[in-house]
N, C-alpha and C positions, 0 to 999 in steps of 0.2 A: 057538641060541636056548635060552632058560631053560625048564625045565620049567613046566608050568601052575601058576597060583597055587592054593594049597591051598583046599578047600571048608571054610569056617567058618560054619556056620550060625547060631551064637549071637553076636549083636552085642557083649555084653560081652567075648567071648573075642578079638576082631579087633584090639584095640589099635591102633597104628600100623603095622600090617603089611598085605603085599598079601594079598589073598583073593578068593575068587569066592563067589557064591551058589549053592545047590544046583542051579538052572536055568540057569545061565550056561555058555556054552560054554567050550573050553580056551583060546581066545583072549582071554576077557574077563581084565582084572586091575582089581580094585576096590582102592581105598585109603583109609583113614579119615584124611583130612587134617584138622587144627584149623581151626575157624572163625577168620577173620582178625581178630586183635585190633582192638578199636575200631570194627568194623563190625558193625551189628545189622539192617540193611536189604538181606535177600537179594532180588535181583531176577530172578535166573535159576537153576534147578536143572536139571542134566544138559543144558546148552547144549553142542550139538556144535561144536566149531571148524571153520574152513573152511581151505583151501588145503593140507591135509596130503597131497595127491597128488602136489604139486611135488617133484621130486627131492630138493632140498635140505632141505625141511620134513620129507618122508617119512624121510630118513635120521636127522635130528635127533630126530623123534618115536619111531623105532623105539630109538635109544640111550636116550632119556628112560625108555620103558617098561621096557626091561632093566636101567636104572641104579638107583641107590639115593639116598637123601637128596634126593628130588625136591621141587621147589617151582616154583610158577608165579607171574608177575606180569603185569599188564595195562599197556601203555604205548599212550598216545594218539598218534596220527600225523596231525596236522592238515595236514601238507605232502604227504600221500597225493594223488597226481594223479587218483585214481578216486574216492575217498570222503574228504572233509574230515573225516567222524567216524570214521574207520578207527581201529581198536583192535588192536594186536598182542599176541598171547600168546606171553611170553617164558618159557622153560623153564631152570631151574638144576638141575644133578644132576651125580652122579658116576659115570662109566661103570665098565664091568667091568675095566678097567685101573687105575682108581684116579684117573683124571683128571676135574678138575671141568669142566663145560661151562654156558656161558651162551649160548643160541641162541633164535631165533624158531622157534616150532613150528606157528604158523597165525595165524589173525585170527578175532576175534569175528565172526559174521555180520552183514551189512550192517544188518538191519532192528534187530538187538538195538544195535548200535553208535548207531544214529541215536536209539534210545529212551533210551539212558544219557548222550547228549551233554550237557554242561554243565560248571560249574567244580567239581563234587564230586569226591571221591577215590573210586576203584574199587579193589577187591581181588578176587581170585578163588581158588578152591581146587579141587583135583582130585577128580572124583567117580568117574570111571570111565575106564580105557583099553582100547583093542583092539589086539592085535597084528596086524600086517599078515598077508596070505596072498599065495600066487602072484597072485591075482585081486583082492585088494582092499588099499587102503591102510591104515595104521594110523589109529586115531582116537582123539579125546580128547574127553570130556564133563567140562564144568566147571561149578560154580556162580560165580555174578557177584554181588558185594556193593557197595553203595553206602554211603558215609558218610552219616549225617544230620546234617542242617543245621538250626539252629533259625532263628527269623526274624531274628535280629540277627546271624546268618552265623556263629556259635561251633558248632564241632562239639559233639555230644552224646556 
């Protein structure tokens, strides 16, 4: 396991590096991701994704947290047998061996997925990650953005 992310109190010094705030525990990893280009309407901030305790998602999320060049995308899953509004959280990263991965990390919670149902485009960015422990699964908090649509249907 990597050493804890450094504590960087001054926002201007954080850049696009892993960091922790002064009161964060050692398992917290924050990341200054860039706002998705073309998306101006943030719907959720620090939204916890679900499904991270499942073995495959837990392993993928652990590798994602320890990796570099991290990026997430949202993928609607209308054929999901449990929830037609289901939205997958897909991670892309490079692991410690230098291999690139694209894997599902979890799901947007059902209530939030229902809230953002519709034809508009969605984007997400990483806000905060939590390394797993012997008793807790790793975690991921994201922000969710929606494209703005004008009355005539064109993106703004």
